[in-house]
N, C-alpha and C positions, 0 to 999 in steps of 0.2 A: 504494499499500500504506499509506504513511505517512497519507495522507488518510483511509483507511478506518479505521486505528487511532485516528485523532483523532476521528472520528465516533463510534465505539464507546465511546471514553473519555467523550465528552460525554453519551452516552445513559446510561451507567452513573451519571454524576454527577447527572443529572436524576432518574433512577429512585431514587436514594438520597435525594435531597432530597424527593421525593414520599413515600417511606416514612417519612421523619422527620416530615413534616407529618401523615401519618396517625397515627403514634404519638403526636404531641403532642395530636391531637383526641381519640384514645382515652384518653390519660392524663387529659384534662380531664374524662372521664366516669367515671373510676375512683372507686369508693366506698371510702374508707379504712375500716379496721375500727371506729374510733370513731364515724364517721358512720353506718355500717350498725347499730352498737349503739343509737345514739340513735333512729334511724328505727324499729327493731323495738320499742324501749321506748315510743316515742310511739304506735305502732299498737296497743299493748297497753293504753293509757290512754285514747286518744281514738278517735272514729270520724268518717268523712267524713259530711258532710250529705247527706240523701236529696234527690231532686228535689222532692219535695212531702211534706208532713207528713199522711200518710193517716189517716183515721178511718172504720173499716168501718160505723159508725152514721151517718156523714154523708158519702157518697161524693162525690167531687169530679167535677163535670161542667162543661163550658164555660159552660153557661147559668146554673148556680148560681154560678160564679165571676164572671161578668159582672154578675149581679144583686148579689152581694156587694160588688163594686167600686163600683157606683153608690151602694148604701147606705152604704158606708164614706166616701164623699166628700160625701154629701148633708146639708146643714145643716138640712133639714126634719126630721131625726131628733132635734133639740133643741126645746125649748119655743118659744123666740123667734127661732130660725133663726140664731143666732150661731155655733154650734159643730157640727162633724161629728167623726167618729172621727178624721179626719185633722188636725183642729185640735191635738190633744194628741200624736197619733202621727203626725207629718208624714212621709210617705214621701219627701219631697224632702230631708229632713234625717235620714235613717237611722232613720225611725220614731219619732223624739222630737221635742219642741219646744225642747230645750236650755234649759229653764227649771227652777228648783229644784222648783216645783210649778206646776201648770197652772191657767189661767183658765178657769172654767166658763161656761156659756151666760149666766148672769146676772151675770157680771163678779166672781164670787166664786172664791177660790183654795182648792184642796184642801190637804191636809197631807202628801201623800206625792208622791214623784217619779213621773212618767208613764215607765215603762220602755219600751223599744223593742218594737215589734210584730214586727220582723223576727225570724224564726226561733222566735217565741214559742210557735207551735203545737207545737213539740218539747218544751216544758217539761212536767214531770210534773204541774204544777198552776199556777194563774194568781194573780196579785196578790202583793204582798210577804208577805201573811199566808196565802197559799194557800187562800183561801175559795172559789175556783172550781176545778173539777176539769179543766176544759179551756177551749179558746177558744170553744167553742159556749155554755157557760154564762157565760163572762166577757163575751161580746159584748153581752148583754142588760142587764148590770148598770149600766154607766155611763149608759145611756139614761134610766133612771128614778131615778138618783142626783140628789138635789135640788141638789147642788153642781156636778155635771158637765154633764149634758145636760138635766136638770130636766123631762123628760116626766112628767105627773102619774101615769099608770099605763099599763099594757100595752094595754088596749082603746082608750085615747085615740090611741095611735101607730097601731095597726091600722086604726082607722076613718080616721085622717088619710090613710094611704097608699092605702086602698081608694078614696079620692076622686080619686086620680091614675091616669088611664087607663094611662099607660106602665107603672106598677107592676103593674097588674092583668095585663097581658099578659106581663111579665117573670116574675112569680111562677108563672103557669100554665106557662111554658116551663121554668122551673127545677124545678118540682115537679109534673110532669104527672100523676102518679098520685094526687094529693090532691084530694078533692072540694072543699075550701076551702083553696086553696094560701097565701092571704095571711094567715098567722098570726104571732104574735109568735115562737113556736118557729122558724118558717121564716125570719123575719128574723135571728134569731141564727145558724141553719144557714148561711144565704147569706153573711152577714159572715165567719163562720168559715172557710167553704170558700175565700173570697178570701185570708183571712189564712194559710191552709195552703199557699198557693203562694208566700208571701213568704219564700223560702229563698235565702240568699246565700253560696254556696260561694266560697272564696277560694284564694290561693296555698297556705294550709296544707292544704287538701283535696288539692291536687295533690301536695303533699309526702307526705301519708298514704297516697296511692296508690302510693308507691314512687319518685317522682321527687325524690331527695334534693336536686338542684339547684334545685328550685322555691323553696327558701329559701337565701339566701346565707350565708356564713360567720358574719356577725354575728347573723343572725336565728336560725340554729342554735344559737348561743351563748346567745341569749336563751331559746329553748326549753329548753335544758339548765338554765338558771337557773330557769326556771318549774317545772321537776320537781324540781330539787334543793333549792330553797328550801322547797318544801312546798305551793305553790299547788295542787297536784293533790289535796290532801286534800279539797277541795271542788269544784274546777273541773275536771271530767272530761267524758267522753262527746262526742257530736257538737257539742254547743253549749258545752262548757267551763263547764258549770253548768247550773242550771235544774232539777235533779233532786232536791234535798234542802233541809231546813232547816238553818240553823246559827245559833248564838248569836252575835250581833254584839257582840263584846267577850269573847272566851274568857278573856283574861288580865287584862282591866280593863274597867270600865264605858265603853261606847263614847262616852258623853257627855263623857268627860274628854279625848278626842283632838281634838275641834273643837267650835265653838259651834253646836250644833244649836238650832233655833228651836222644836222641839216635843218633848215627852216621849213618845216613841212606844214602846210595849212590844211591838210586833209581833204575833206570832200569839197572844199572851195576850189581846189585845183581842177575839179571836174565841172563843176557848175558855174564857177565864177562869182557866185553870190557871196556877199560879205557875211551874211548870216550863217554860212556854212564854214566859216573859218575855224580851224582847229577841231572840226567835227570828224570823228573817226567811228568806224564800226566797233561796238563793244564786242571784245573777243569771248568766245566760249571758254569756260575753265576746265573743261575735261582734260586730264592729263597735264595740267598746268605746271605741276611740280617738275616735269620733265621737259617742258617746251620752252625753257629759257634760251636766250635773253628775252626781256619783255618790252612792251610798247611798239608803236608802229616803226620805230627806227632801231629797235633792239638796244636801246641805250642803257638799260639796266639789267645786269646779269643775275643779281641776287633777289630771290622771291621776297624775302622779308623787306628788303629795301623798296621793292616795287609796291608792296602792300602799304608801307609807310607813306610813300608818295601818294598813292591813291586816296588814302585816308585824308591827307591834308588837301590835296588838289581838288577832289571830288566831293568830299563831305565836310571839309574844314574841321577835321578832327585830328588831335595828336594822339594817335594810338600808342598805348603802352607796349613794352616788350612782351608782357604777359598776354596781351589781346593778340599781338601779331603771331606769337608762338601758337596760340590756340587756333587761329585762322589757318595757319600752315598745317596743323594737325588735322584739321578738317578737309582741307584741299587734297591732302594725300589719299583720302578715300575716293577721289575722282580718278585715280590712276588705275588704268587697266589696259594691258597690251593687246595687240591684234594677233591672230593666229599666225604661226610661223609660215603657213603656206602663202599668206599675202606678201610676206617679206622676201621670200625666196625668189631670185631671178629665175624666170621661166627657162627651161631647158632649151627651148628653141632659140634663145638669145645666147645661151652658153655655147651653142654650136656654130656661132658666127665665125 
């Protein structure tokens, strides 16, 4: 009898211990009211990234994406064969070259920083001054730019590619309904279709889908700072930016905050309107920790310094070191690399 009582007591102790362990696990998953409020607030301000950036006027197909990938990596799209799209927007380094401005085909440098191509198809317009409406239009511009890829004109490139058997076949497969599939417009569409697949969801997307613990306590505190400081005045949506123009230097001329090498007036250089002076596209912040240097001229290499400048120039706030560090902690949650397959130079080019 005593032995039976001993066994029962031991079983009760074991069950109690198991119950306590279960409660501990459940408690770890409990969302406290402040975390729930922050998540709901974030879900109202930001959106998760889509799988691809669709364009009904340029449907994404496997054949078109594969062609676009080859074109993106092909140095024959430049005059002397020194540059490809990947030269300035290197997919192995988060879609940038990490230089203030990029070196073109003839070893000349531009005067604006090359922004990341990752997630760029989700932007409302392209280039720092917004002169292209989408990545389809944007894709064709650097090719004929004398500083960038330096192709003399559109027919020059079309004729050049028509002399390459592999391209004749790939364009037919990508644009099967076109009588003459190898056109400059289709070169742009193919490159753009590839770029529309370069989407990089991160831990922040998992968080926005409802998993509070996808971000740790420090990262959630950084998100709270991002909202409370006022960064969301411009950096919202799925890309945390890329949807609007903003004057760089709302409270003071941006040139007074760092030693810029060029006097760039932004959108005014396109429109000629004084009201557009120093207006630039608000960059998206996806992968921002990796896409240095910052600003339209690549004038600041350090992210913390860039944040400090933005706080003062755009919000008239002197951010503390603690605030800046917290913001960087949050911005790290936006980092997510693309698949290795997108970075790899296609075999067809390796055989040149």
